[in-house]
N, C-alpha and C positions, 0 to 999 in steps of 0.2 A: 701934134696932138697926143701921141703916145707918150712922149717925154713929159708933157704937162701932167698926164694922169699918173705917171710914175712918181713925179715930184710930189703931187698932192697926196698920194698913197703913203709915201715915205714920211711926209710931215705928219700925217694923221697917225701913223704907227708910232712915231716918236712921241707925240703928245699922249697917246695911250700909255706908253711905257713910263713916261714921267709922272702921269697921274697915279699909276699903280705903285710906283716907288715912293714909299713914305719914309721919312726919317723917324727912326724909333729911338727915343732917348731913355736913359736910365733915370733913377730917382734923383740924381744930382744934375740932370740936364746934359749929360755927355752922350754923344752919338754912339749907338751900339752897332757893332758889325760882327759878321760871322767870324768865329775864331777868337773873339775877345774873351779874356779870363774875367769872370764875374763872381761876385758874392751874392748869393740868393738869401734873402732874409727869411726868418722862420715864419711859417704860417700855421694854421690849424692842422693842415695835412702833412706838413714836412718840417724837418729841422733845418736850421741854417746850414748851408754848404757852399763850397767853392767849386766851380766848374767852368766850362767854356761854352760859348754860344755855337750851336750847331746849325740853327735855322730860325726862320721867322714864319709863323703860321697863324692866320686869322687874328692878328692883333696880339698874339702871344710870342714870347721868346722861348725857343726850345733850347734848354740848357742840359748838357751832358755832365754828370758828376764824374768823380775819379774812377768809378767802375763802369762808365759808359751807359748808365741808366739815364733815360731821357725824361725831363720834366718840362711841362708847359707852364710858364709863369708869366705874370703880367710885367710889363717893362718897369713899372714903378716898384717892383719887388726886387730889382737887381741893381747892383752898382759895379762899375768896372774897378778891378783891383790892379 
């Protein structure tokens, strides 16, 4: 009985993790990952720049520029270089 509960709990936790993990794609459809070098397109607020992906947060890609300034951008505004 205890083993059955542990197995059900483990399966439940695995399903939650898989549901939370989303594949985030760049504007060309490439899978984005932490550490990827990306080019961020120009927006009203920022000039175009090249940086690397530091994190993902609430549907945004957190990109660090060459001076380690962090920018939250939409996935469709980046492409892997």
